[in-house]
N, C-alpha and C positions, 0 to 999 in steps of 0.2 A: 608715363605722365602725359598730360596734356596742357595746352596753353590755358592760363587762368585769367580770363578777361576781367573778373571781378577785382582781382589784385591790381591789374593795370589801371582800372578805373579808380581804385582807391589811391594808388600812388599819384596818379595825375591830379586827382582832387586835392590831395595834400599840397601839391605844388601850386595849384591855383589859389588855394586858401592862404598860403603863406609863400608868395613868390620869392625866389632867391634874389639877393640884392644886386647881382650883376648878370650880364648876359652869359658869361662863362659859367657861372654857377647854375643858371637856368638850363643851359645846354647839358651840363653834367647831370642835373636832377632828371631831366627827360631821358637821357641816355641810360641812367641807372634804373629808371622805372621800366623802360623798354627792355633792357638787359635782363632784369629780373623776370619779366614776362616771358622772354624767349628761352629762359633756362630750362623750362619744362617742354620745349618743342620737341615733337616727334615727327619724323625720324630725328634722332638727336644729333646736333652738331657737336663737335668736340668742345669741351670746356674752353680750350685755348682759342678756338674760332669765335666762340661767344664773347670772349673778352676782347679780341681783336675787332669784332663786328661792332661791339658797344663803343669802343674807342673811336672807331671810324664814324659812327653815328654822332658821337659827341662833337667831333671836329666839324662835321658837316652841319650839325644844328647850330653850332657856334657862328658859323658863317650865315646860316639862314636867319637866325634871330637877330643878326645885325643889319638886316635889310628891311625896307619897307614892304617888299613884295616877298614875304616869307613863304607863302604857299608853295610856289614852284621849287624853291630851294629845299623846302621840307620833303617834297616829293622825291627830289634827287637824293636827299639823305637816306630816305627809307628804301629807295632802289639800291643804293650802296649796301645798306644793312642786309636786305634780302639776298643779294648776291654773295656776300660774305658768309652768311648763314649756310647757303646752299653749298658753297665750296667746303664748308666744315663738315659736311655730311659724307664727303669722300673718305675713304674708298668704299665704305659699305653701301653708299647710295649715290646715284647720280641725280642731282636735283635740278628742278626747273623753279627758279625763284618766283615769287609773286609777280604778276604782271599788272600793267595798268596803274593808275594813280590810286593813292590812299583816299583821296578826296578832300584834301585840305582846302582847296579853293572853295568848295561848297561849304565847308565848316566855317570859313572866314567870311562868309556872306550873310548879311542880315536876312531874317531875324536871328538874333543870337540867343542862346540859352540864358535864362535869367538867374540860374543858380550855378554855383561851383560844380554841384553834383551833376546837373544836367549837362554842363559843358564837358566834364570829365567823361560822362557816359557816352556822349556823342563821339569824342575822340577815341575812346577805348573801343567802341563798336566799329568805327572806321578802320582803326588799325588791325583789329582782330579780323574783320571781314577781308581785308587785304592780305594779311599774313596767311590765312587759310586757303588762298588761291594758289599757293606754292604746292608743288608735288615732288615726289622723289621715287625713282625706280631702283629696287634692290639690285646691287651689283651681280648678285647670283642669279638674277632673272626674276621675272614676275611682273605683275601689274604695278602701275604707278600707284603710290599711296599719297593722299593729301597731307599736307602739313597740318598738324593738330596740336 
């Protein structure tokens, strides 16, 4: 299986159309959307590591969504997610998680998308582009493979 950007976009659009009532529920909704997205990541992290990575993302997003400067905190949240997913690929693969920023600062700078769909697409595109910069080397040897 591979990452499904269309599903991520749809889930993020649903959150934008009907925002959760609290910061905690918003962080959970985002973490659930991203967690569902990475479920089909290849090379595959263990299901337990996906659950742990999603929980860590939720906690980090709760903190990020509670600040006025969310972009930097969201970058940290996604860096944590990538590291947890990479660790979950052991022992079959040695992972190098995605590097660099997702690009939230750019996404939070005008001009803003004018529809929920366009905003969700921009977020999904950025998250997908970032995620697919991760690589993993098979423990048995061989070339690095991109996260997909």
